[in-house]
Backbone as numpy.savetxt, mean C-alpha at the origin, in Angstrom:
# Nx Ny Nz CAx CAy CAz Cx Cy Cz
-16.50 -11.92 8.69 -16.26 -11.96 7.26 -14.75 -12.05 7.02
-14.35 -12.88 6.09 -12.91 -13.03 5.77 -12.42 -11.84 4.94
-11.10 -11.61 4.95 -10.57 -10.54 4.10 -10.91 -10.72 2.63
-10.88 -11.95 2.13 -11.22 -12.19 0.72 -12.67 -11.83 0.45
-13.57 -12.17 1.39 -14.99 -11.83 1.23 -15.18 -10.31 1.29
-14.39 -9.63 2.14 -14.50 -8.19 2.20 -14.05 -7.55 0.90
-12.96 -8.07 0.32 -12.51 -7.56 -0.99 -13.61 -7.69 -2.02
-14.24 -8.86 -2.05 -15.33 -9.11 -2.99 -16.50 -8.16 -2.75
-16.85 -7.95 -1.48 -17.96 -7.05 -1.14 -17.64 -5.61 -1.55
-16.37 -5.25 -1.53 -15.95 -3.92 -1.96 -15.86 -3.82 -3.50
-16.05 -4.94 -4.17 -15.96 -4.94 -5.64 -14.52 -4.86 -6.14
-13.57 -5.30 -5.32 -12.16 -5.21 -5.68 -11.60 -6.56 -6.09
-10.76 -6.56 -7.09 -10.08 -7.75 -7.56 -8.58 -7.49 -7.41
-7.88 -8.45 -6.81 -6.44 -8.27 -6.66 -5.74 -8.32 -8.02
-4.87 -7.36 -8.27 -4.08 -7.41 -9.50 -2.96 -8.43 -9.35
-2.28 -8.77 -10.43 -1.11 -9.63 -10.27 -0.10 -8.90 -9.36
0.61 -9.64 -8.50 1.60 -8.96 -7.64 2.65 -8.26 -8.51
2.99 -7.04 -8.17 3.99 -6.31 -8.96 5.33 -7.05 -8.95
6.04 -6.98 -10.06 7.33 -7.61 -10.22 8.40 -6.59 -9.81
9.42 -6.97 -9.04 10.48 -6.03 -8.68 11.13 -5.41 -9.92
11.44 -4.13 -9.82 12.05 -3.43 -10.96 13.54 -3.16 -10.74
14.11 -3.68 -9.65 15.53 -3.49 -9.35 16.01 -4.72 -8.57
17.12 -4.59 -7.87 17.73 -5.69 -7.16 17.18 -5.82 -5.75
15.97 -6.36 -5.64 15.33 -6.62 -4.35 14.24 -7.68 -4.55
13.72 -8.17 -3.46 12.61 -9.12 -3.49 11.35 -8.40 -3.02
10.17 -8.85 -3.44 8.93 -8.17 -3.06 8.58 -8.27 -1.58
9.11 -9.33 -0.94 8.83 -9.52 0.48 9.87 -10.43 1.10
9.94 -10.35 2.42 10.79 -11.26 3.21 9.95 -11.70 4.41
9.99 -13.00 4.67 9.34 -13.54 5.85 10.45 -13.91 6.84
10.35 -13.39 8.06 11.27 -13.73 9.11 10.46 -14.06 10.36
10.48 -15.34 10.71 9.68 -15.86 11.83 8.21 -15.54 11.58
7.59 -14.72 12.42 6.14 -14.45 12.26 5.88 -13.06 11.69
6.87 -12.49 11.01 6.68 -11.18 10.39 6.91 -11.24 8.89
6.06 -10.52 8.17 6.17 -10.38 6.72 6.51 -8.93 6.43
7.67 -8.70 5.81 8.12 -7.37 5.46 7.90 -7.17 3.96
7.09 -6.17 3.60 6.81 -5.91 2.20 7.69 -4.77 1.68
8.30 -4.97 0.54 9.03 -3.88 -0.11 8.05 -2.79 -0.51
8.56 -1.59 -0.66 7.72 -0.48 -1.06 7.04 -0.74 -2.40
5.77 -0.38 -2.49 4.99 -0.47 -3.72 4.45 0.90 -4.05
4.13 1.08 -5.32 3.54 2.32 -5.76 2.21 2.11 -6.43
1.62 3.18 -6.95 0.30 3.10 -7.58 0.41 2.59 -9.03
0.44 1.28 -9.14 0.57 0.62 -10.46 -0.78 -0.02 -10.82
-1.29 0.35 -11.99 -2.52 -0.25 -12.49 -2.23 -1.72 -12.88
-3.26 -2.53 -13.00 -3.10 -3.93 -13.36 -2.37 -4.11 -14.69
-2.50 -3.13 -15.60 -1.81 -3.21 -16.89 -0.37 -2.72 -16.82
0.09 -2.33 -15.63 1.48 -1.88 -15.45 1.66 -0.36 -15.48
0.62 0.38 -15.85 0.71 1.83 -15.90 0.90 2.40 -14.49
1.86 3.32 -14.37 2.11 3.99 -13.07 1.37 5.31 -13.01
0.86 5.63 -11.85 0.27 6.96 -11.62 1.38 7.86 -11.11
1.60 8.96 -11.80 2.73 9.82 -11.51 2.29 11.24 -11.24
3.23 12.02 -10.69 2.99 13.44 -10.48 3.39 13.90 -9.10
3.38 15.20 -8.92 3.79 15.83 -7.68 2.54 16.26 -6.91
2.34 15.70 -5.72 1.19 16.01 -4.90 1.37 17.42 -4.34
0.31 18.21 -4.48 0.39 19.62 -4.10 0.76 20.50 -5.30
1.11 19.86 -6.40 1.40 20.53 -7.65 0.37 20.13 -8.67
0.76 19.19 -9.55 -0.18 18.74 -10.60 -1.13 17.65 -10.14
-1.01 17.19 -8.89 -1.89 16.15 -8.33 -2.51 16.67 -7.04
-3.84 16.58 -6.95 -4.54 17.01 -5.74 -4.66 15.89 -4.71
-5.15 16.25 -3.54 -5.27 15.31 -2.43 -6.18 14.14 -2.80
-7.30 14.40 -3.46 -8.26 13.33 -3.77 -7.64 12.28 -4.68
-6.95 12.73 -5.73 -6.31 11.79 -6.65 -5.19 11.04 -5.96
-4.42 11.74 -5.11 -3.33 11.10 -4.38 -3.89 10.05 -3.39
-5.02 10.35 -2.75 -5.70 9.40 -1.87 -6.03 8.11 -2.66
-6.58 8.27 -3.86 -6.91 7.14 -4.71 -5.65 6.37 -5.09
-4.56 7.10 -5.34 -3.28 6.44 -5.67 -2.78 5.62 -4.49
-2.92 6.14 -3.28 -2.52 5.40 -2.09 -3.40 4.16 -1.90
-4.68 4.29 -2.21 -5.61 3.15 -2.14 -5.18 2.07 -3.14
-4.87 2.47 -4.36 -4.40 1.53 -5.38 -3.10 0.85 -4.91
-2.22 1.62 -4.31 -0.99 1.06 -3.77 -1.30 0.03 -2.71
-2.27 0.31 -1.85 -2.71 -0.65 -0.85 -3.20 -1.94 -1.49
-3.93 -1.84 -2.60 -4.39 -3.04 -3.29 -3.20 -3.86 -3.81
-2.19 -3.18 -4.32 -0.98 -3.87 -4.75 -0.27 -4.54 -3.60
-0.23 -3.87 -2.44 0.38 -4.47 -1.25 -0.40 -5.71 -0.82
-1.72 -5.66 -0.86 -2.53 -6.82 -0.50 -2.25 -7.97 -1.47
-2.03 -7.66 -2.75 -1.69 -8.71 -3.72 -0.37 -9.37 -3.35
0.57 -8.60 -2.86 1.86 -9.18 -2.44 1.67 -10.03 -1.16
0.83 -9.56 -0.25 0.53 -10.35 0.96 -0.06 -11.70 0.55
-1.01 -11.67 -0.37 -1.62 -12.90 -0.84 -0.59 -13.82 -1.48
0.30 -13.23 -2.29 1.35 -14.00 -2.95 2.28 -14.65 -1.92
2.58 -13.93 -0.85 3.50 -14.41 0.17 2.87 -15.48 1.08
1.61 -15.29 1.44 0.98 -16.13 2.45 -0.01 -17.14 1.87
-0.50 -16.90 0.66 -1.45 -17.82 0.04 -2.86 -17.73 0.57
-3.07 -16.95 1.64 -4.37 -16.82 2.24 -4.37 -15.53 3.07
-5.24 -14.59 2.72 -5.26 -13.31 3.44 -5.69 -13.47 4.89
-6.34 -14.58 5.21 -6.76 -14.81 6.60 -5.57 -15.14 7.50
-4.39 -15.35 6.93 -3.18 -15.59 7.73 -2.61 -14.28 8.29
-3.16 -13.14 7.89 -2.71 -11.87 8.44 -3.19 -11.77 9.88
-2.24 -11.74 10.81 -2.59 -11.58 12.21 -2.95 -10.15 12.49
-2.16 -9.25 11.93 -2.45 -7.82 12.00 -1.44 -7.09 11.12
-1.87 -5.96 10.61 -0.94 -5.06 9.94 -0.27 -4.27 11.07
1.04 -4.38 11.17 1.77 -3.81 12.30 2.18 -2.37 12.05
2.81 -2.13 10.90 3.39 -0.81 10.63 3.32 -0.49 9.16
3.04 0.75 8.86 2.99 1.23 7.50 3.85 2.48 7.40
4.67 2.57 6.37 5.43 3.77 6.05 4.92 4.29 4.72
4.32 5.46 4.73 3.77 6.06 3.54 4.60 7.27 3.11
5.10 7.23 1.88 5.93 8.30 1.33 5.16 9.01 0.21
5.10 10.32 0.27 4.35 11.11 -0.69 5.33 11.97 -1.49
5.24 11.88 -2.80 6.03 12.73 -3.70 5.36 14.10 -3.72
5.84 15.02 -2.90 5.10 16.25 -2.62 5.93 17.51 -2.90
5.21 18.58 -3.16 5.85 19.88 -3.26 6.36 20.28 -1.87
7.34 21.18 -1.77 7.89 21.55 -0.46 6.87 22.13 0.50
5.84 22.78 -0.01 4.86 23.40 0.88 3.63 22.52 1.16
3.59 21.31 0.63 2.47 20.42 0.89 2.51 19.92 2.33
1.39 19.91 3.02 1.38 19.58 4.45 0.32 18.55 4.83
-0.28 17.86 3.85 -1.39 16.97 4.17 -1.05 15.50 3.85
0.16 15.10 4.12 0.61 13.73 3.85 -0.30 12.67 4.49
-0.74 12.87 5.76 -1.64 11.85 6.34 -2.94 11.67 5.58
-3.50 12.74 5.03 -4.75 12.62 4.25 -4.54 11.75 3.01
-3.37 11.85 2.42 -3.05 11.05 1.24 -2.91 9.58 1.63
-2.10 9.29 2.62 -1.80 7.90 3.00 -3.03 7.22 3.61
-4.02 8.01 4.06 -5.28 7.41 4.51 -5.90 6.52 3.44
-5.62 6.78 2.18 -6.14 5.94 1.10 -5.76 4.48 1.30
-4.51 4.25 1.67 -4.05 2.88 1.94 -4.54 2.39 3.30
-4.42 3.23 4.31 -4.83 2.84 5.66 -6.31 2.47 5.70
-7.16 3.29 5.05 -8.58 3.00 5.03 -8.87 1.67 4.35
-8.16 1.39 3.25 -8.37 0.11 2.55 -7.96 -1.07 3.44
-6.85 -0.95 4.12 -6.40 -2.06 4.98 -7.41 -2.34 6.08
-7.99 -1.31 6.65 -9.04 -1.52 7.68 -10.30 -2.08 7.03
-10.66 -1.58 5.85 -11.83 -2.12 5.14 -11.69 -3.61 4.86
-10.49 -4.05 4.51 -10.26 -5.45 4.14 -9.98 -6.35 5.34
-9.20 -5.89 6.31 -8.79 -6.72 7.43 -9.50 -6.40 8.74
-10.39 -5.42 8.75 -11.08 -5.06 9.98 -10.08 -4.51 11.00
-10.29 -4.85 12.25 -9.40 -4.36 13.31 -7.97 -4.85 13.11
-7.80 -6.00 12.45 -6.44 -6.50 12.17 -5.71 -5.60 11.18
-6.43 -4.73 10.52 -5.82 -3.80 9.56 -5.37 -2.49 10.18
-5.75 -2.24 11.44 -5.31 -1.00 12.12 -3.83 -1.13 12.46
-3.08 -0.07 12.23 -1.62 -0.15 12.28 -0.99 1.14 12.80
0.25 1.00 13.24 1.09 2.17 13.49 1.51 2.70 12.14
1.80 4.00 12.05 2.05 4.55 10.71 2.89 5.80 10.76
3.66 5.99 9.69 4.35 7.25 9.41 3.91 7.68 8.02
3.63 8.97 7.86 3.27 9.52 6.54 4.16 10.74 6.34
5.04 10.65 5.37 6.05 11.69 5.18 6.14 12.14 3.73
6.68 13.33 3.54 6.86 13.86 2.20 8.28 13.70 1.72
8.42 13.50 0.39 9.71 13.37 -0.25 9.76 14.33 -1.43
10.95 14.77 -1.78 11.13 15.64 -2.94 10.96 14.92 -4.25
11.16 13.61 -4.25 10.95 12.78 -5.44 10.81 11.34 -5.02
10.18 10.55 -5.88 10.07 9.12 -5.73 10.40 8.46 -7.05
10.76 7.16 -7.06 11.13 6.48 -8.30 10.06 6.65 -9.40
10.52 6.91 -10.61 9.63 7.06 -11.78 8.57 8.14 -11.60
8.81 9.06 -10.65 7.89 10.16 -10.38 6.52 9.70 -9.89
6.46 8.49 -9.27 5.19 8.01 -8.72 4.73 8.94 -7.61
3.42 9.02 -7.40 2.86 9.93 -6.41 3.08 9.46 -4.98
3.03 8.15 -4.76 3.21 7.59 -3.43 4.00 6.29 -3.51
4.68 5.98 -2.42 5.28 4.66 -2.24 4.99 4.26 -0.79
4.58 3.00 -0.62 4.17 2.56 0.71 4.79 1.18 0.97
5.31 1.02 2.19 5.78 -0.30 2.63 5.07 -0.67 3.91
4.96 -1.99 4.16 4.16 -2.48 5.26 4.87 -3.66 5.94
4.64 -3.76 7.24 5.06 -4.92 8.02 3.80 -5.60 8.55
3.70 -6.92 8.38 2.51 -7.67 8.75 2.91 -8.79 9.70
2.15 -8.98 10.77 2.32 -10.14 11.66 1.52 -11.29 11.06
2.16 -12.44 11.00 1.54 -13.66 10.42 0.97 -14.50 11.55
-0.26 -14.97 11.35 -0.80 -15.91 12.33 -0.73 -17.32 11.77
-0.55 -18.26 12.66 -0.38 -19.67 12.25 -1.64 -20.23 11.65
């Protein structure tokens, strides 16, 4: 099954790719690698999901926010490559969680994105990963995630 067919089977529709909010580009292609700028949990209408994980945001909501962020990342991949089947593999993911100092479950949160990438790309979606906590993130978003993708010809 193709990644696009998997998205459809999951009942997911790609949102418009997020527009950069500062002085950067959404992605860079260098040889056979696609580097995605960090994305956050932005709804299709532009609304950001905000809050401090371990404070006013629980693990379940933060997991959903990471999943939404993954959907935004997939939209950028589609924008960059024009076809999700060009993804050779998701190589590396860096997941940042806007967390309270005592929060210790960052991997459970970032699983929202990781699980989606595997659901959409199958084994090509399995990746190396870091999941870390931060004292703050831009606009108080709950998570920010960046990804490196290998492109297949």
